[in-house]
Backbone of each chain as ProteinMPNN parsed JSONL, in Angstrom:
{"seq_chain_A": "MILENTRFGTIEIDDDKIITFAKGIPGFERLTRYALITEEEGVLEYLQSVEKPELSFILVDPFLYCRDYEFELSDQTVEELEVRSEEDLIIRCILTLRDGVKNATMNLVAPIVINAARRLGKQVILTKTAYGTRHPLFPDQVEVR", "coords_chain_A": {"N_chain_A": [[66.984, -39.503, 4.437], [66.513, -42.372, 2.478], [66.643, -43.155, -0.906], [65.49, -45.136, -3.486], [66.47, -45.277, -6.708], [66.043, -45.556, -10.176], [67.83, -44.385, -11.882], [69.95, -43.237, -10.396], [70.627, -45.202, -8.692], [70.923, -46.114, -5.336], [70.236, -43.368, -3.417], [71.091, -40.97, -0.953], [69.288, -38.621, 0.76], [69.529, -35.805, 2.649], [67.285, -34.791, 5.16], [67.128, -32.074, 5.574], [67.694, -31.086, 3.13], [65.6, -31.226, 1.554], [63.234, -29.893, -0.665], [60.316, -28.04, -0.551], [57.537, -27.977, -2.568], [54.848, -26.367, -2.323], [52.416, -26.372, -3.724], [52.746, -28.434, -5.419], [53.71, -29.364, -8.769], [52.455, -28.324, -11.962], [50.572, -30.942, -13.316], [51.588, -32.742, -11.614], [50.401, -32.434, -9.094], [50.037, -33.501, -6.557], [52.433, -34.222, -5.558], [54.845, -32.995, -3.492], [57.377, -32.816, -2.467], [60.745, -32.441, -3.13], [64.12, -32.999, -4.297], [67.11, -31.32, -5.13], [69.381, -32.387, -7.346], [72.725, -32.618, -8.207], [74.783, -33.682, -10.758], [77.854, -35.273, -10.369], [80.743, -33.66, -11.565], [79.306, -33.017, -13.797], [77.112, -31.066, -15.934], [74.583, -31.42, -15.598], [71.544, -31.182, -13.862], [69.087, -32.363, -11.589], [65.653, -32.403, -10.749], [64.405, -34.119, -8.318], [61.785, -36.17, -7.325], [60.997, -36.92, -3.992], [59.015, -38.427, -3.114], [58.131, -40.029, -5.113], [60.05, -42.119, -6.546], [60.617, -42.669, -9.261], [60.15, -40.362, -10.568], [61.59, -37.648, -12.056], [63.046, -34.57, -13.152], [64.965, -33.066, -15.721], [67.091, -30.378, -15.224], [68.116, -27.118, -16.303], [70.338, -24.306, -16.217], [68.885, -21.459, -17.133], [69.982, -19.021, -17.856], [72.426, -19.495, -18.92], [71.976, -20.347, -21.45], [70.316, -18.653, -22.656], [70.969, -15.672, -22.85], [69.689, -13.213, -22.451], [67.528, -13.715, -20.922], [64.896, -12.92, -18.785], [62.733, -12.166, -16.042], [60.053, -11.061, -13.972], [59.45, -11.598, -10.582], [56.327, -12.199, -9.162], [54.576, -10.388, -6.568], [53.096, -12.123, -5.162], [54.406, -14.602, -5.532], [56.842, -14.011, -4.314], [56.002, -13.739, -1.72], [54.9, -16.295, -1.224], [57.161, -17.934, -1.438], [58.63, -16.935, 0.513], [60.671, -15.033, 0.11], [63.536, -13.287, 0.933], [65.936, -12.309, 0.117], [67.4, -11.749, -3.02], [69.618, -13.187, -3.567], [69.287, -15.664, -2.485], [67.921, -17.122, -4.263], [67.418, -19.776, -6.553], [67.338, -20.33, -9.912], [65.966, -22.301, -12.35], [65.333, -24.113, -15.429], [63.072, -26.454, -16.875], [64.184, -29.12, -18.799], [63.402, -30.538, -21.919], [63.569, -33.526, -23.659], [63.368, -34.256, -27.025], [62.731, -35.941, -30.019], [65.474, -36.703, -30.492], [68.585, -35.742, -29.105], [69.707, -33.327, -29.881], [67.656, -31.66, -30.46], [66.729, -30.757, -28.081], [64.768, -28.924, -25.738], [64.016, -26.061, -23.638], [61.84, -24.983, -21.027], [60.907, -21.868, -20.95], [58.788, -20.415, -20.131], [57.809, -21.337, -17.792], [59.593, -21.246, -15.302], [61.515, -22.977, -12.774], [61.58, -21.962, -9.564], [63.51, -21.569, -6.748], [63.758, -20.969, -3.352], [66.524, -21.069, -1.705], [67.241, -20.569, 0.896], [64.995, -20.963, 2.461], [64.147, -23.335, 1.6], [62.027, -23.656, -0.191], [59.992, -24.13, -3.045], [58.776, -23.442, -6.393], [57.0, -23.859, -9.418], [56.926, -21.351, -11.448], [54.522, -19.675, -13.382], [54.793, -17.709, -16.1], [52.984, -14.943, -17.179], [53.077, -12.736, -18.794], [54.955, -12.881, -21.188], [57.424, -13.17, -23.738], [58.758, -15.403, -24.23], [59.104, -18.939, -25.036], [57.545, -22.199, -24.382], [59.007, -24.133, -25.445], [61.834, -23.6, -25.943], [64.569, -23.749, -28.041], [67.521, -25.421, -27.1], [69.885, -25.88, -28.347], [70.272, -24.239, -30.844], [71.944, -24.126, -33.045], [72.406, -26.663, -33.702], [70.274, -28.006, -34.541], [68.582, -30.635, -36.018], [67.529, -31.04, -39.274], [64.598, -32.451, -40.411]], "CA_chain_A": [[66.045, -40.325, 3.679], [67.145, -43.176, 1.437], [65.76, -43.223, -2.062], [65.912, -46.069, -4.532], [66.151, -44.627, -7.974], [66.538, -46.356, -11.284], [68.942, -43.712, -12.539], [71.1, -42.964, -9.547], [70.787, -46.273, -7.728], [70.45, -45.669, -4.026], [70.808, -42.078, -3.039], [70.668, -40.514, 0.35], [68.975, -37.194, 0.754], [69.32, -35.287, 4.004], [65.964, -34.175, 5.307], [67.202, -30.609, 5.48], [67.946, -30.709, 1.733], [64.355, -31.415, 0.81], [62.588, -28.643, -1.051], [58.863, -28.204, -0.581], [56.734, -27.266, -3.564], [53.578, -26.463, -1.594], [51.298, -26.685, -4.612], [53.193, -29.396, -6.415], [53.932, -28.677, -10.037], [51.342, -28.708, -12.84], [50.682, -32.311, -13.807], [52.005, -33.575, -10.473], [49.983, -31.555, -8.002], [50.055, -34.127, -5.232], [53.809, -34.459, -5.107], [55.29, -31.677, -3.025], [58.729, -32.795, -1.896], [61.753, -32.718, -4.152], [65.511, -32.684, -3.974], [67.882, -30.847, -6.264], [70.556, -33.262, -7.42], [73.692, -32.217, -9.224], [75.641, -34.795, -11.131], [79.262, -34.95, -10.196], [81.463, -33.212, -12.755], [78.435, -32.81, -14.952], [76.357, -29.826, -15.868], [73.187, -31.789, -15.446], [70.924, -31.155, -12.551], [67.777, -33.002, -11.597], [64.697, -32.181, -9.677], [64.003, -35.497, -8.033], [60.717, -36.324, -6.333], [61.358, -37.86, -2.925], [57.846, -39.264, -2.842], [57.95, -40.947, -6.225], [61.447, -42.226, -6.997], [60.803, -42.706, -10.714], [59.865, -39.048, -11.147], [62.589, -36.584, -11.974], [63.118, -33.674, -14.31], [66.295, -32.534, -15.975], [67.054, -28.923, -15.135], [69.27, -26.361, -16.802], [70.389, -22.898, -15.837], [68.444, -20.815, -18.384], [70.795, -17.848, -18.194], [73.597, -19.948, -19.683], [71.587, -20.682, -22.822], [69.503, -17.555, -23.169], [71.624, -14.628, -22.073], [68.838, -12.064, -22.096], [66.333, -14.186, -20.22], [64.579, -12.2, -17.549], [61.317, -12.097, -15.669], [59.851, -10.455, -12.666], [58.664, -12.436, -9.682], [55.163, -11.475, -8.645], [54.54, -10.241, -5.106], [52.498, -13.357, -4.665], [55.461, -15.626, -5.469], [57.806, -13.573, -3.301], [55.371, -14.053, -0.439], [54.79, -17.746, -1.092], [58.477, -18.549, -1.259], [59.249, -16.216, 1.638], [61.94, -14.513, -0.4], [64.062, -12.099, 1.609], [67.05, -11.791, -0.659], [67.509, -12.308, -4.366], [70.764, -14.104, -3.585], [68.86, -16.998, -2.041], [67.115, -17.763, -5.303], [67.983, -20.639, -7.593], [66.408, -20.332, -11.042], [66.267, -23.336, -13.334], [64.22, -24.431, -16.32], [62.961, -27.877, -17.163], [64.626, -29.494, -20.133], [62.634, -31.622, -22.535], [64.231, -34.204, -24.777], [62.391, -34.662, -28.034], [63.278, -36.267, -31.333], [66.933, -36.611, -30.55], [69.107, -34.848, -28.067], [70.035, -32.005, -30.43], [66.431, -30.852, -30.487], [66.276, -30.518, -26.704], [64.234, -27.585, -25.489], [63.747, -25.747, -22.229], [60.588, -24.261, -20.835], [61.205, -20.547, -20.38], [57.544, -19.8, -19.641], [57.518, -21.805, -16.442], [60.838, -21.564, -14.598], [61.508, -23.507, -11.405], [62.199, -20.962, -8.689], [63.73, -22.161, -5.428], [64.378, -20.144, -2.322], [67.415, -22.014, -1.036], [67.303, -20.266, 2.326], [63.825, -21.518, 3.158], [63.884, -24.623, 0.945], [60.695, -23.621, -0.789], [60.083, -24.027, -4.497], [57.53, -23.274, -7.136], [57.126, -23.648, -10.856], [56.237, -20.089, -11.711], [54.033, -19.561, -14.761], [54.854, -16.302, -16.501], [51.818, -14.639, -18.022], [53.393, -11.729, -19.814], [56.315, -13.181, -21.625], [57.561, -13.48, -25.165], [59.488, -16.664, -24.339], [58.264, -20.102, -25.319], [57.697, -23.382, -23.533], [59.939, -25.046, -26.124], [62.951, -22.806, -26.435], [65.633, -24.682, -28.414], [68.757, -25.246, -26.339], [71.038, -25.939, -29.262], [69.706, -23.834, -32.135], [72.885, -24.351, -34.15], [72.588, -28.104, -33.919], [68.985, -28.622, -34.838], [68.6, -31.5, -37.195], [66.367, -30.849, -40.138], [64.062, -33.762, -40.777]], "C_chain_A": [[66.779, -41.073, 2.568], [66.159, -43.355, 0.287], [66.327, -44.202, -3.075], [65.497, -45.478, -5.865], [66.779, -45.402, -9.103], [67.767, -45.719, -11.924], [70.175, -43.632, -11.651], [71.421, -44.128, -8.621], [70.236, -45.779, -6.406], [71.075, -44.322, -3.71], [70.269, -41.68, -1.672], [70.435, -39.01, 0.292], [68.741, -36.757, 2.202], [67.964, -34.595, 4.061], [66.025, -32.65, 5.154], [67.548, -30.131, 4.066], [66.656, -30.789, 0.908], [63.653, -30.082, 0.582], [61.089, -28.895, -1.17], [58.249, -27.32, -1.672], [55.289, -27.363, -3.059], [52.404, -26.863, -2.489], [51.652, -27.759, -5.635], [53.619, -28.66, -7.662], [52.864, -29.175, -11.006], [51.559, -30.095, -13.459], [51.007, -33.281, -12.673], [51.65, -32.849, -9.179], [50.106, -32.184, -6.62], [51.456, -34.374, -4.702], [54.445, -33.119, -4.752], [56.732, -31.641, -2.53], [59.754, -33.278, -2.925], [63.154, -32.463, -3.594], [66.196, -32.238, -5.259], [69.187, -31.648, -6.284], [71.475, -32.797, -8.539], [74.613, -33.395, -9.495], [77.089, -34.384, -10.955], [79.916, -34.673, -11.544], [80.593, -33.082, -14.004], [77.789, -31.454, -14.865], [74.881, -30.132, -15.611], [72.729, -31.711, -13.997], [69.549, -31.792, -12.672], [66.922, -32.486, -10.457], [64.057, -33.544, -9.445], [62.89, -35.514, -6.988], [61.19, -37.279, -5.25], [60.184, -38.769, -2.581], [57.635, -40.331, -3.911], [59.302, -41.09, -6.928], [61.61, -42.198, -8.517], [60.54, -41.345, -11.374], [61.023, -38.072, -10.934], [62.536, -35.763, -13.241], [64.565, -33.243, -14.476], [66.182, -31.02, -15.936], [68.285, -28.317, -15.79], [69.177, -24.942, -16.266], [70.044, -22.084, -17.09], [69.353, -19.671, -18.819], [72.046, -18.224, -18.986], [73.262, -20.149, -21.159], [70.662, -19.646, -23.441], [69.92, -16.333, -22.356], [70.702, -13.495, -21.642], [67.552, -12.479, -21.373], [66.107, -13.366, -18.953], [63.082, -12.267, -17.286], [61.237, -11.48, -14.287], [59.015, -11.391, -11.808], [57.501, -11.611, -9.147], [55.266, -11.38, -7.125], [54.044, -11.517, -4.463], [53.549, -14.456, -4.504], [56.486, -15.281, -4.393], [57.288, -13.937, -1.909], [55.349, -15.566, -0.201], [56.12, -18.408, -0.781], [59.27, -17.877, -0.134], [60.614, -15.659, 1.263], [62.342, -13.248, 0.367], [65.171, -11.464, 0.784], [67.131, -12.518, -1.997], [68.621, -13.361, -4.436], [70.399, -15.524, -3.152], [68.192, -17.786, -3.159], [67.939, -18.625, -6.251], [66.94, -20.688, -8.704], [66.853, -21.404, -12.04], [65.079, -23.505, -14.264], [64.237, -25.922, -16.619], [63.334, -28.134, -18.616], [63.744, -30.631, -20.648], [63.434, -32.207, -23.688], [63.165, -34.595, -25.773], [63.109, -34.92, -29.348], [64.797, -36.083, -31.392], [67.429, -35.49, -29.662], [69.387, -33.431, -28.596], [68.832, -31.082, -30.506], [65.885, -30.575, -29.081], [65.787, -29.083, -26.546], [64.154, -27.336, -23.987], [62.516, -24.866, -22.143], [60.856, -22.927, -20.137], [59.953, -19.858, -19.835], [57.296, -20.168, -18.175], [58.793, -22.233, -15.705], [60.579, -22.155, -13.204], [62.263, -22.503, -10.535], [62.286, -21.561, -7.289], [64.344, -21.117, -4.503], [65.215, -21.077, -1.451], [67.432, -21.791, 0.474], [66.148, -20.912, 3.095], [63.461, -22.904, 2.628], [62.435, -24.732, 0.477], [60.832, -23.442, -2.288], [58.724, -23.902, -5.147], [57.86, -23.258, -8.627], [56.26, -22.438, -11.176], [55.751, -20.087, -13.156], [53.985, -18.083, -15.125], [53.707, -16.0, -17.462], [52.134, -13.604, -19.098], [54.818, -11.97, -20.273], [56.338, -13.539, -23.103], [58.27, -14.813, -25.353], [58.534, -17.833, -24.562], [58.474, -21.243, -24.339], [58.713, -24.351, -24.148], [61.072, -24.259, -26.777], [64.111, -23.754, -26.774], [66.922, -24.383, -27.634], [69.968, -25.163, -27.259], [70.6, -25.524, -30.654], [70.635, -24.107, -33.321], [72.967, -25.82, -34.552], [71.339, -28.779, -34.462], [69.044, -29.412, -36.133], [67.335, -31.261, -38.008], [65.884, -32.224, -40.584], [63.023, -33.607, -41.868]], "O_chain_A": [[67.56, -40.488, 1.818], [64.988, -43.668, 0.499], [67.49, -44.11, -3.469], [64.32, -45.215, -6.11], [67.919, -45.855, -8.999], [68.638, -46.416, -12.443], [71.292, -43.916, -12.084], [72.377, -44.06, -7.849], [69.206, -45.107, -6.362], [72.296, -44.166, -3.736], [69.144, -42.014, -1.3], [71.283, -38.245, -0.167], [67.862, -37.281, 2.885], [67.559, -33.906, 3.125], [65.083, -32.027, 4.664], [67.681, -28.931, 3.825], [66.638, -30.46, -0.278], [63.5, -29.267, 1.492], [60.658, -29.85, -1.814], [58.419, -26.101, -1.689], [54.595, -28.339, -3.343], [51.512, -27.599, -2.066], [50.925, -27.96, -6.608], [53.865, -27.455, -7.62], [52.411, -30.314, -10.895], [52.605, -30.37, -14.047], [50.736, -34.478, -12.762], [52.487, -32.675, -8.293], [50.262, -31.477, -5.625], [51.636, -34.699, -3.529], [54.568, -32.229, -5.594], [57.257, -30.575, -2.21], [59.637, -34.361, -3.498], [63.334, -31.805, -2.569], [65.887, -32.732, -6.343], [69.985, -31.584, -5.35], [71.043, -32.609, -9.676], [75.146, -34.017, -8.576], [77.493, -33.288, -11.344], [79.667, -35.369, -12.528], [81.099, -33.044, -15.125], [77.897, -30.766, -13.85], [74.057, -29.235, -15.433], [73.425, -32.112, -13.064], [68.927, -31.758, -13.734], [67.404, -32.181, -9.366], [63.282, -34.043, -10.261], [63.032, -34.945, -5.905], [61.729, -38.341, -5.558], [60.334, -39.751, -1.854], [57.048, -41.384, -3.661], [59.653, -40.287, -7.792], [62.642, -41.746, -9.013], [60.688, -41.197, -12.587], [61.379, -37.723, -9.809], [62.04, -36.214, -14.274], [65.295, -33.076, -13.5], [65.281, -30.444, -16.545], [69.355, -28.927, -15.824], [68.105, -24.45, -15.915], [70.849, -22.03, -18.02], [69.478, -19.388, -20.01], [72.652, -17.377, -19.643], [74.148, -20.127, -22.014], [70.276, -19.754, -24.605], [69.322, -16.004, -21.332], [70.908, -12.887, -20.591], [66.618, -11.689, -21.235], [67.024, -13.155, -18.159], [62.279, -12.408, -18.208], [62.221, -11.396, -13.552], [57.995, -11.914, -12.257], [57.677, -10.465, -8.733], [55.947, -12.178, -6.481], [54.493, -11.93, -3.395], [53.589, -15.149, -3.488], [56.94, -16.153, -3.653], [58.042, -14.382, -1.043], [55.725, -16.051, 0.867], [56.196, -19.326, 0.036], [60.425, -18.216, 0.125], [61.584, -15.798, 2.007], [61.588, -12.278, 0.435], [65.324, -10.243, 0.757], [66.955, -13.733, -2.081], [68.574, -14.289, -5.243], [71.134, -16.471, -3.432], [67.929, -18.979, -3.014], [69.022, -18.235, -6.688], [65.788, -21.048, -8.462], [67.992, -21.396, -12.507], [63.961, -23.099, -13.943], [65.289, -26.561, -16.615], [62.863, -27.458, -19.53], [63.392, -31.553, -19.913], [63.91, -31.49, -24.568], [62.161, -35.203, -25.403], [64.007, -34.169, -29.727], [65.314, -35.377, -32.258], [66.789, -34.452, -29.497], [69.31, -32.458, -27.845], [68.979, -29.864, -30.605], [64.722, -30.205, -28.919], [66.329, -28.155, -27.147], [64.215, -28.263, -23.179], [62.199, -24.11, -23.061], [61.009, -22.86, -18.918], [60.05, -18.837, -19.155], [56.666, -19.421, -17.426], [59.04, -23.423, -15.51], [59.57, -21.868, -12.561], [63.444, -22.237, -10.758], [61.287, -21.998, -6.718], [65.331, -20.467, -4.846], [64.696, -21.778, -0.582], [67.619, -22.737, 1.24], [66.312, -21.35, 4.234], [62.566, -23.561, 3.158], [61.738, -25.72, 0.706], [61.689, -22.69, -2.753], [57.685, -24.205, -4.56], [58.879, -22.705, -9.039], [55.031, -22.506, -11.172], [56.499, -20.462, -14.06], [53.233, -17.308, -14.533], [53.494, -16.72, -18.437], [51.533, -13.602, -20.173], [55.759, -11.334, -19.798], [55.399, -14.129, -23.637], [58.382, -15.31, -26.473], [57.331, -17.736, -24.315], [59.438, -21.263, -23.574], [59.213, -25.258, -23.483], [61.235, -24.26, -27.998], [64.588, -24.482, -25.903], [67.346, -23.232, -27.532], [70.941, -24.464, -26.976], [70.555, -26.357, -31.559], [70.181, -24.295, -34.45], [73.52, -26.17, -35.595], [71.348, -29.963, -34.798], [69.487, -28.931, -37.176], [66.222, -31.281, -37.482], [66.661, -33.048, -41.068], [62.448, -34.598, -42.319]]}, "seq_chain_B": "MLVLSRKKGESLMIGGDIEIKVLAVDADIVKIGITAPRHVEVLRKELFESIREENLHSMNRQPIPEELSDLLKRNIQKK", "coords_chain_B": {"N_chain_B": [[29.208, -29.541, -12.337], [28.385, -26.224, -11.709], [25.931, -24.298, -13.2], [25.069, -21.097, -14.205], [23.238, -18.097, -15.072], [24.271, -14.804, -15.967], [23.977, -11.283, -16.209], [25.43, -8.577, -18.081], [27.542, -6.647, -16.066], [26.757, -7.873, -13.772], [27.671, -9.958, -10.953], [29.515, -12.733, -9.473], [30.035, -14.401, -6.421], [32.665, -16.237, -5.064], [33.204, -18.241, -2.445], [33.985, -16.088, 0.291], [35.607, -14.141, -0.678], [36.282, -13.962, -3.377], [35.517, -12.418, -6.331], [33.772, -12.581, -9.332], [33.166, -10.857, -12.18], [30.995, -9.982, -14.822], [32.013, -8.051, -17.353], [31.707, -7.183, -19.985], [29.959, -8.174, -22.928], [30.389, -9.496, -26.047], [29.361, -10.65, -28.969], [30.794, -13.795, -29.238], [32.574, -13.329, -27.245], [33.439, -12.872, -23.927], [34.046, -10.488, -21.513], [35.746, -10.598, -18.532], [35.944, -9.64, -15.148], [38.089, -10.098, -12.398], [38.292, -10.252, -8.96], [40.391, -11.068, -6.467], [41.999, -12.531, -3.569], [45.539, -12.062, -3.013], [46.967, -14.469, -2.874], [45.647, -16.184, -4.466], [45.918, -17.71, -7.479], [45.38, -16.696, -10.754], [44.863, -17.943, -13.884], [44.878, -18.247, -17.446], [43.245, -21.037, -18.747], [44.301, -22.49, -20.928], [46.98, -21.809, -20.878], [47.861, -22.847, -18.438], [47.339, -25.551, -18.965], [49.1, -26.019, -21.071], [51.556, -25.876, -19.824], [51.351, -27.933, -18.023], [51.134, -30.128, -19.762], [53.606, -29.98, -21.007], [55.246, -30.486, -18.832], [54.514, -33.139, -18.249], [55.509, -34.351, -20.459], [58.147, -33.873, -20.11], [58.943, -35.354, -18.051], [61.318, -37.378, -16.743], [62.21, -40.155, -18.277], [63.481, -41.964, -20.122], [66.808, -43.357, -20.48], [69.301, -40.921, -20.073], [70.8, -39.494, -22.875], [74.283, -39.728, -23.351], [75.447, -37.778, -24.769], [74.144, -35.436, -24.171], [75.094, -34.033, -21.894], [77.514, -33.221, -22.851], [76.82, -31.62, -25.068], [75.488, -29.591, -23.718], [77.569, -28.456, -22.294], [79.145, -27.488, -24.367], [77.558, -25.602, -25.572], [77.124, -23.391, -24.019], [76.343, -20.046, -23.807], [78.346, -17.25, -24.583], [79.056, -14.368, -22.601]], "CA_chain_B": [[29.457, -28.124, -12.643], [27.275, -25.301, -11.474], [25.707, -23.429, -14.362], [24.084, -20.04, -13.952], [23.273, -16.995, -16.04], [24.531, -13.483, -15.435], [23.94, -10.21, -17.206], [26.543, -7.623, -18.032], [27.554, -5.844, -14.841], [26.464, -8.685, -12.595], [28.834, -10.668, -10.394], [29.398, -13.962, -8.698], [31.013, -14.494, -5.34], [33.107, -17.604, -4.767], [33.636, -18.045, -1.066], [33.663, -14.716, 0.68], [36.598, -13.145, -1.081], [36.586, -13.955, -4.807], [34.401, -11.904, -7.109], [33.889, -12.702, -10.785], [32.163, -9.934, -12.711], [30.886, -9.907, -16.28], [32.196, -6.631, -17.685], [31.164, -6.886, -21.308], [29.673, -9.34, -23.766], [30.376, -9.069, -27.445], [29.277, -11.894, -29.738], [31.179, -14.941, -28.417], [33.647, -12.983, -26.305], [32.983, -12.325, -22.658], [35.138, -9.888, -20.744], [35.493, -10.931, -17.13], [36.805, -9.01, -14.132], [38.253, -10.987, -11.242], [38.903, -9.68, -7.764], [40.697, -12.208, -5.6], [43.164, -12.299, -2.714], [46.786, -12.217, -3.759], [47.495, -15.836, -2.926], [44.892, -16.971, -5.446], [46.516, -17.522, -8.793], [44.393, -16.745, -11.837], [45.563, -18.197, -15.142], [44.08, -18.792, -18.55], [43.377, -22.492, -18.656], [45.177, -23.01, -21.992], [48.368, -21.631, -20.461], [48.104, -23.854, -17.413], [47.36, -26.868, -19.611], [50.309, -26.182, -21.889], [52.67, -26.131, -18.895], [51.1, -29.272, -17.513], [51.486, -31.088, -20.811], [55.054, -29.924, -21.185], [55.822, -31.188, -17.668], [54.298, -34.585, -18.396], [56.409, -34.765, -21.527], [59.539, -33.691, -19.654], [59.222, -36.339, -17.021], [62.535, -38.013, -17.17], [61.989, -41.603, -18.305], [64.5, -42.717, -20.845], [68.163, -43.017, -20.038], [69.721, -39.665, -20.693], [71.91, -39.711, -23.8], [75.526, -39.165, -22.828], [75.736, -36.613, -25.582], [73.473, -34.237, -23.659], [76.006, -33.319, -21.021], [78.517, -32.646, -23.721], [76.184, -30.536, -25.827], [75.205, -28.493, -22.792], [78.839, -27.788, -21.998], [79.666, -26.804, -25.546], [76.654, -24.579, -26.075], [76.946, -22.261, -23.107], [76.533, -18.795, -24.558], [79.281, -16.315, -23.966], [78.421, -13.089, -22.222]], "C_chain_B": [[28.207, -27.287, -12.404], [27.136, -24.377, -12.69], [24.708, -22.35, -13.965], [24.27, -18.889, -14.933], [23.498, -15.67, -15.313], [24.412, -12.467, -16.566], [25.188, -9.361, -17.069], [26.44, -6.773, -16.757], [27.254, -6.651, -13.582], [27.681, -9.523, -12.188], [28.459, -11.998, -9.782], [30.379, -13.835, -7.552], [31.372, -15.968, -5.164], [33.749, -17.532, -3.39], [33.316, -16.599, -0.702], [34.566, -13.687, 0.043], [36.994, -13.178, -2.567], [35.342, -13.484, -5.561], [34.704, -12.027, -8.597], [32.786, -11.847, -11.394], [32.174, -9.961, -14.241], [30.947, -8.431, -16.663], [31.556, -6.274, -19.021], [30.93, -8.183, -22.063], [29.588, -8.85, -25.201], [30.469, -10.323, -28.308], [29.724, -13.056, -28.863], [32.344, -14.63, -27.481], [33.049, -12.336, -25.052], [34.181, -11.737, -21.933], [34.802, -10.023, -19.27], [36.464, -10.189, -16.222], [36.868, -9.903, -12.906], [38.901, -10.221, -10.099], [39.119, -10.831, -6.798], [41.881, -11.853, -4.7], [44.446, -12.647, -3.46], [47.281, -13.653, -3.869], [46.729, -16.714, -3.916], [45.431, -16.668, -6.837], [45.438, -17.655, -9.864], [45.152, -16.886, -13.157], [44.565, -18.584, -16.216], [44.318, -20.301, -18.58], [44.331, -23.05, -19.715], [46.64, -22.929, -21.574], [48.734, -22.692, -19.422], [48.242, -25.244, -18.037], [48.636, -27.082, -20.422], [51.523, -26.482, -21.004], [52.56, -27.562, -18.347], [51.534, -30.344, -18.525], [52.988, -31.161, -21.024], [55.742, -30.67, -20.034], [55.686, -32.699, -17.811], [55.257, -35.147, -19.439], [57.871, -34.746, -21.064], [59.937, -34.694, -18.593], [60.297, -37.274, -17.547], [62.409, -39.532, -17.125], [63.181, -42.341, -18.898], [65.883, -42.435, -20.251], [68.614, -41.762, -20.778], [70.896, -39.933, -21.631], [73.173, -39.028, -23.252], [75.886, -37.871, -23.522], [75.186, -35.314, -24.968], [74.401, -33.372, -22.809], [77.017, -32.527, -21.839], [77.987, -31.44, -24.504], [75.916, -29.32, -24.934], [76.483, -27.709, -22.491], [79.3, -26.936, -23.176], [78.813, -25.6, -25.988], [76.376, -23.439, -25.1], [77.263, -20.979, -23.852], [77.489, -17.882, -23.812], [78.579, -15.002, -23.668], [78.751, -12.009, -23.239]], "O_chain_B": [[27.115, -27.628, -12.858], [28.105, -23.763, -13.138], [23.631, -22.651, -13.45], [25.329, -18.736, -15.542], [22.995, -15.445, -14.213], [24.708, -12.762, -17.724], [25.902, -9.424, -16.068], [25.373, -6.252, -16.429], [27.468, -6.178, -12.466], [28.59, -9.757, -12.984], [27.29, -12.339, -9.602], [31.439, -13.227, -7.699], [30.497, -16.832, -5.12], [34.74, -16.826, -3.204], [32.464, -15.969, -1.329], [34.337, -12.486, 0.192], [37.937, -12.497, -2.969], [34.265, -14.069, -5.445], [35.772, -11.623, -9.057], [31.604, -12.087, -11.149], [33.234, -9.963, -14.866], [30.046, -7.659, -16.339], [30.947, -5.215, -19.174], [31.631, -9.171, -21.85], [28.836, -7.933, -25.53], [31.512, -10.974, -28.373], [29.102, -13.301, -27.829], [33.016, -15.534, -26.986], [32.267, -11.388, -25.126], [35.203, -12.4, -21.758], [33.73, -9.624, -18.816], [37.661, -10.122, -16.5], [35.849, -10.402, -12.43], [39.955, -9.61, -10.276], [38.171, -11.485, -6.364], [42.674, -10.972, -5.034], [44.436, -13.426, -4.414], [47.938, -14.014, -4.845], [47.118, -17.854, -4.172], [45.403, -15.529, -7.304], [44.676, -18.622, -9.87], [45.982, -16.043, -13.498], [43.528, -19.18, -15.926], [45.449, -20.77, -18.453], [45.089, -23.979, -19.434], [47.437, -23.823, -21.857], [49.775, -23.343, -19.516], [49.139, -26.01, -17.686], [49.184, -28.184, -20.456], [52.408, -27.247, -21.389], [53.55, -28.283, -18.232], [52.202, -31.32, -18.182], [53.564, -32.235, -21.196], [56.71, -31.399, -20.253], [56.623, -33.446, -17.531], [55.748, -36.269, -19.315], [58.709, -35.499, -21.561], [61.116, -34.861, -18.28], [60.192, -37.862, -18.623], [62.491, -40.13, -16.052], [63.792, -43.206, -18.27], [66.099, -41.409, -19.606], [68.333, -41.585, -21.963], [71.886, -40.539, -21.22], [73.124, -37.902, -22.757], [76.534, -36.991, -22.955], [75.71, -34.229, -25.223], [74.48, -32.156, -22.981], [77.323, -31.365, -21.569], [78.63, -30.393, -24.581], [76.098, -28.175, -25.349], [76.482, -26.48, -22.438], [79.779, -25.815, -23.004], [79.293, -24.705, -26.684], [75.49, -22.618, -25.336], [78.328, -20.846, -24.456], [77.446, -17.761, -22.588], [77.656, -14.583, -24.366], [78.31, -10.869, -23.093]]}, "name": "protein", "num_of_chains": 2, "seq": "MILENTRFGTIEIDDDKIITFAKGIPGFERLTRYALITEEEGVLEYLQSVEKPELSFILVDPFLYCRDYEFELSDQTVEELEVRSEEDLIIRCILTLRDGVKNATMNLVAPIVINAARRLGKQVILTKTAYGTRHPLFPDQVEVRMLVLSRKKGESLMIGGDIEIKVLAVDADIVKIGITAPRHVEVLRKELFESIREENLHSMNRQPIPEELSDLLKRNIQKK"}
């Protein structure tokens, strides 16, 4: 599939690389097909909608920026994503840019969970968690305004 | 929207497999019991809305500042 994207120009996504989010993600319930794009030599990753080229999210690996981050996948999610092995899972969080890049946050309440083996994904909403939706990524850099 | 009244201890069925029961009523707080199949996700609406709003805000529109990549690299926490 060829995708015209304002950020990446023309990108080609193999059909077998497409990840299905059966229920969409909150706010974008009708869009169910995404691709995980990693920038060459960058740490940035994107969740790119293949149905709506202008829609993408910046993803980060939460464990790199919050060492003690942990959560338990519900039986329901394990079933939905057809998880057989923990090793198949890719866990990312959506990054939000706000008021300058140093104040970037990530949403630890609703991680993006992908079963790479089955190419199924879901934005899981954690109900019993002390983490926030706006966890600062660079707490040492925060600009006081 | 369907509006109906229930007393404490009474239930509603939604479809054949979702039961909503009023467990207790105390002033303006209603305690509700929900029995639903596992694939049905039950969430407090405020929580769902907060995630939705955050997602809408996170939608990647502006060009990404070059500084971001750099900051991410520099701020990886050591084990």
